[in-house]
N, C-alpha and C positions, 0 to 999 in steps of 0.2 A: 634722525641724524646719525649721519654713519661712523663708525670709528676711525682710527686711523691708519687701520692694516693696510699694509698691500694686498696688491691683486691684480686682476686683469680684465683687460674688455675684449671679447672674443665675437668677432664679426662673420658670417658667412654669406658668401653672397652668388647669386646665380643669375648673369646678364639675361635678359629674354629675350627672344626671336626679335632680330630688329636693331636690336644694338649692337653693333660691332666691338670685337674685342680692343682693335687701337684705339678706340673712343672709351670703352670702356679702362681700359690700361691709365693711357694720357690721363684722363679727370682723377684716376686714383694716384696715379704715382705725383702728378704734377700739381694738383690742385688738395685731394683729403687728406692725406699722407703727411706730406712735409710739414700742413697747418697744424698738425697735432702734436711734431717733432717742436715744433717752435714753442713749444711749453715742456722743456725738459723736465721741469721742478715738479710735472704730473705724468706724461709719458717717458722717459729714456729709452725708448726704442719702439721699432713698430715694424712688423715680416708682415710678410707675405708670402701663401703657401698656394701650390694646388695639390689637389686630388690624383692619388696615384691608384687607388680603389673604383676606380669608375664609378662612382657613386655620385649623386648631385646631392648636396651644390658645388659647386668645383674649386672655388677658392674662399680661402682662410683669409682672415688679417688677424693678426694678436698684437696686444701694446699692451705691456707691462707696467701699470700704474701703481707709483709709488704711496700713494696714502687715496683710498678708496673715497676719503670724504670729500676732497678736488671733484669727483665727478659731478657732485650735488652744488659746484659754486660754480657764478657767473662766466668766470674766465672757460669755464668747459660748455658749460648749457647752453653759452649765447654763439659757439662755434654753431650746433642744429640749429637755433632759432634764428640766425643770419646767413643761411647758406644763399652760395650766390644763384642766380638765374640757371645756370649752367649746369652747377651741382643736382639742383632741386628738379630739372627734368632731365638728367643721367640717372639718378637717385631711385626716380620713379617709373624708369626701365628694368631695375633688376632687384631680385627677389632677395630681401635683406635678414638675417637674424641676427640681435644684436643682444649680447648674453654678458653679464657683469660678473665674476668670479672674486672669491675671498681665499687667499693663497694659507692652506694649511700648514702644507709642510713640503721642504723640501732633500734631496739629496742629488748630490753631484758628484761625476769623477775629478780625480786631480786634474785630469786633462781636458776639463772642458773650460771653456773660453766663453767667453759673453759675445752673442752674435753681435754685436754691433760693432764690438770691437775686433770682428775678422774684416778679411778683404772681401769684397764681391767674389770672389774666384773662389775664395775659401770655404762661405757659406753656402754658396747656391749647391742645391740639391742634397742639402741634409735634413734628414729624416724627422719627420714628426707622429708620433702614435697617440690620437687621441682615444681616451676611452669613457666614457659617460654609461656612470652606472645609477640608478635610481634605486629608491630607499622602500622595502616592504611600509604603510604607513601602520602606525599605531605600535611597532616594534621599540620598546624601549632601546636608548642608549646603541641603536642599532648607527648612527654616523660614528661616536665613539670606535665601537667596534670596527669598523672597515678599517676607518682610517689606521689603527693602530695594527692589522693585519699590513696594509701598506706599511707601514714605517719599517715594521720590524720581521717581515716576512718578503711579503713581494717582491719592495724594489728591492731589497740587498739581494734576491736572487735573480733580478734582473740584470743589476749591477754589473753580473759574470759575463752577461749576455757581450762577446766582441763589438765594441765599437758603439756602447750606451754612453751617453756623455749625463745627463741629468735623467732626473724623473721629480714632477712636484703635484703634487694634490693639492685642488681647489673644492672649494664647496659653493652651492646656487641653489637657490636664487642668495643674492650678495644681500646682506646686511640692508645697502642703502636701494635695495627696492622693497625690504620691509616685508610682511607676511611671516606667517608660520606657517605655510605650507607642504608641498613635497620638496623631498630633500634630494639633492644629487649630488653626487660624489664627480667630479671629472677629475682624471690625470693625463699631465700631458709630458710624454715619452719623448728623449732627442736622443737621435744616434748620429753616428756618422755614414757616408753615404753606402760605404763599403762596409757590413755590420752582418751580424749574427740572427737577426730576426730566421722566427721558424726553422734554426738549429737547434742541439740537443740543450744549449742552456736555456731556452725561451721553451724549449717543451716541459723544462723540468719547472718552471716555475709556472705554468701552466696548467701542473697535475699535483698538488701534493692536500693533505687531510685538512690542513685548515681551510684553504681556498676555499673546499669544496663545503666546510661548515658554513662560513661566511654567505656565500651562497644562497646555501639551505635557507640560512636561517635569517637574511637581511634585505638580501639584494631583489629585486621585483623583477628588473629588466636591465640589457645591458646593450650600448653602441659603441663600434667600437671604427673608426676611421684613419686612415693612413694619406701622409701627405707628404710631399717635397719641398722646400726652399726656393723660391725664386725670385726676391727680390728683399731688401734692407733698404727704408724709410731711412732718409735725411732731412734734415730742416731744409735741404734746397733741391728745389725743382730740379731734374737731370734726365727726364724723362724724352728723348731724342728720337728714339727707333719708332714707338709707334707714332709719334709727333710727324716723324717724316710720313707715314703712311695717310695719314687724313687730307682732306678735301681742303683748301682755301678757306673754305668760310666754317672749318670749325676752330678757327682763330680762338682766343679768349683772352680777355683782360678784365683783370680786377676792377672794381668802380677806381681805386685808389692810383691805378696805376702801376702800380708798384711791381706786378706782375703778369706776365704775357707773354703768349705762346705764338709762334706764327709756322704755323704746318708748312709742309709742301716736300717733297723728292730731294732736291736742291739745297731750298734756303730754310728748312726750318731750325728756330732758334727760341730760345728760352730768355727773355729778360727777368731777372728775379733778385732778391737780395739774401743777405745771410745777416746776422748780427754779431759783433765782437762781443769778447767778453766786458769794455767797458760800454755799453751800448749805442757803439756807433753802428749804421745803418752801412751793408759794403754795398751797392749793386753790383750787380755781375751779368754779362752774359755766355751764352754757351750754344754753340754752332759746330758745325762743319759735319763730318764725318758724324753721323747718328748711332755707330755702335759703341754699347757701352766697353767693348773692348779697344776702342781704336785709344793709337794715343794722341795725348792731350798735349797740346801747345799753350802757354799762360801767357800775357805780355801784362807788364807793368808801365803804368803811363807815367810823364813826367809833372811834374809841379806843374798847377794850373791849368793842366789840359785834362779831358775827360779819356772813355775805355775811343772814344770815337776818333781821336788820333789816328788811331791803326788803322780805319775805315778801307784806305788805299791798299794797303798792304795784307788785309785780312783777304780783299778781292782777290789777289794774285795766288795767296796759298790756297783759296779755297778751291781755284783754278788748276794750281800745279800740282797740288799736294792734296787728293782729294779721299787720303786716306785719313789726314790727321782730323784730329776733333780741337776747336779753338774755343780759349777759355780767357773773356776779359774780364776785368772791372774797372772803375772807379779808385782809386787811390783813394786814402785818408789825407783828408785836405780839400777834396774837389766839392764837397757839401758841407755845409755845417757839422763840430764836431759835440761831441755832447757836453752835456754843463755838466760840473765845472771844467772848462776845456783844459786840458794838458797839453804843453808842446809834445810833441811828437819826436822819436828818434827813430833809427832804423832799425833798433829789435821789436820794436811795435810795429812796423812796417812790415814786416817780415812775419811778425807773429799773425797780424791781418790775413794775409794770403795764407798761412797754414790752417787755419780757421776755415778761411773758404772752401778749402782743398778735402779738411776734414766734413763739412756741411753736406759737398758734392760725393764725398765717397772716393775720392780718386787717391789714391795709395800712391803712385807718384808721376809727377810730369816727366813726359819725353823731354820737353826743353822751358827756359822760363827764359824771355825776352823781355829785357827794361832798358828804358832810357832816362838820361839825367837822374834827377831823383830815385826815379823807376831803375837806372844803371846801377845805381848803390845799393838799393834795395836786394836786386839780383844777387850781385854780391854775397851779400851780406845772407841772405837765403840759403845761398851754398853755402853757405859756410857754418851757420846756425841750423839747416835741416839737409845736410847732404842725403839723407836716406830717400828724400822726399823729391830727388833730381837725379834725370841722369844728366844733363848737358845743360847748358845756358850761353846767352850771349847778351853781354852788358855793352852801353852802348852810349857814347858821350857824358861820362861823369868823372869825375875823380875820385881817388883811393881817400880823399883826406879832406877836411875843411881848413879853411885858411880865415885869417884875421879881416881879411879884406873884403872876402867875401858876406863874412857876416856882419860887418858894417853895412855892405851894399843889400842885404836881403833887409835890414831894419827901414832901409832908409825906402824900401820897395812895398813896405807894410805902411808906411805913414803915405806913400802917394795914395795906395790902395783904401786908404783910411780917410783921406783926405777929401776935401769939398772941390778941389781943383781938378774936375775928370776924373778923378775915383779909380777904381778897376779900370775903368774902360779904356784911363789913357794910360794905363799900369801894361794896358795888352797890347796898343801901339806901340809903346816903346821895347815891349819884349817879344813881339813877334819880327820887330825891324832889329832886334839884336841875334836874335836866334838865327834866323832863316839867312843864307846865302845870297847873295847881291844878285845873283841869275836870278834865283827863286823870286826876291822882290822885285824884278826888272820883267821876267818871263812867266810868271806862274800867278797876276794877281789873285784869279779867284782860290789857291791855296793859300794864299796870306790874308785875302780877305776871311775864309774861312775858320783860320786858327787864330785872328783876332774874335774873331767873334766867339770862339768858343773860350777865348781865355778872361774874354770881358764875361761871360759868367758862370765864373767860380765863386763860390763863398768867398766873401772878403772873411771873415771869422775862422773859415776854414784855411783859406792860406795862411795865416797871422800864426795860428799853431802847429800846422805841418811843416813850413818853410824851418821852423826851427829845429826840424831834424836833418839839416845840413850846416849847421851853426858850428857843431863840435861832435867832430868826427873825425877818426881816423884809423883806416883798416892795414895800413902800411903793414907792422907786423901779422897782424890777423890773418890777410890773404895767403902768409907762404906754408899753410896750413891746410889749403885748399885743395880737396880731392876729386871734385867733379871736374870734369871737362870744359872746359869754360873758351871762348873767341869773343875776342872786344872789336869793337867796331865805332869808326867816328867819323862825320863829313868832316872833309876837307877843309870847308871854309869855316870849323867850329873855332869861335874865338880869333876869327882870323888867322886859325891855324895853330893856335897857341895850345889846344885841347891836343892835337897831334901828335904834339910835342911833349904834351904830360903823359898822356896814354903809353907812348913807346918808352918813355922813360919809364912805367910802371909794371909793362905788359912780361918782362922775366922773373918778376915778383912772387907772379898768381899760379900757385904752387911750386912744387919741386922743379915742372918742368917748364914754368911759364905759360904764356898762351900768345896765341897769334892775334897781332895787329891788321884789319885790315881797314881800307879807307874809300869812304864814297864818295866820286867826285861832284863837284857842281851841289853841294850840299852842305846845310850848316848843324844846326843844333839838334836838327830833328829830321835826319833824315830818309826814316822811313816817311813821313808824311811829306817831303819837300821833293824827294826821288823813290817811290817807292818801289819801280820795278829795278833802277840801280841797287835800294836794301838788297833788292831779293835776290840777287848776282852775287851779292858778296856774301850772305849767309845761307843758299841756297846748299852748297855741298858740306856744309857742318850742320843741319839741320836733315 
């Protein structure tokens, strides 16, 4: 049994002829890596490197391991035992060499920042130098002697190289592999993109009497590889670029359908999930421009609806603004919430979105668009996380709750939980109240679509999420808003009452206020009822 020390899982990979790099990267980035990063108590990070020395294998993945003992538990071993058919088929076309390293010692620059805490732009291109030395068999104290040289001379001299960030010393085989055979020492040296490798300081570190003595007495062989970082894993699949270049038959779905991918140049999309701190599963959909550098627009749906309430608008945006990447997710309350259930609040809803962005490694949204409870969430997110947002559009919501609304929510909960029609009855009444008379009369298919969506909502989720709208007040807080915002409302929402309410507080959003735009012939969900008219209202702001 392994000890509790930290270490590393290192995997070199060389795709064989016949396996496209797009298929290789899409599988590894959307399935293999995120599966491991969903176990943060084992793997706090996962990094991918490509070789810069012209040698094979071309690709290296490294995962820090909090305790090597974890790699002997079913939590980890079951991942390999229960591979998907797609993973088994793909990995059968890759030459793979997995190694387990036990951490011996670390030295790092004051400027070092864990790579997982950097943005992708900051991380991409960081340099890794991997040196593996095998020790002469039968030489007493060889491991201690080589380690002491690394700690007391070699790494301190490397630290003087411009751009040096960190050096770590590992030993292999790891204790989890057992055996008392050949011991190798592996050192990983990390540098900034621009650095002084091969310069005077580097040459000085490679030529000292102590180094010559260590190599003469203890080291049998030395191998050196150089790499550059090109991908940082998170727990959420986000690899649209490779996916967009694959044929339709490369579509993938897990057995439980919680993760699926749709390839294609125009319609590449990922449906997956992340897990919030309290265990809530948050489904999301990522689509649109496949470039990881594309500006991202996110959407926060209303209570009782799903992320698909945005379908008509998303189709327009994909046609009108192909430069944008699009992120949708199911707001807390669409599905069952974890037990013991806790009433939601706007802080919790904002934190859910922050969790999603972190998992997808999106450092800042181009825009956030939310409606109703999603509109209140949008404003709260702008107030709580201004550094994560360039602009926002908050629609058909109020900045404070009222006693009358709280009483109405309690009545709706009773109806949803009651025997007399339950959630289906609530759905019909809700859509009739939400939608403009024009929509109800002239767009019956839209009314039917929305009624079915509301009726499919979790009753338990509704009970606890609607309480986010019972007792909140952002009137004073929103005056300190610093993120540019736009307010939008359907002209018939609340028979015009919400137009008046939003017109009354628009001047209090930040120091200069926010513009209010009204969508004609629309009610509470103008983006679902009149998507083109809604797009016309927001296009210039987006």
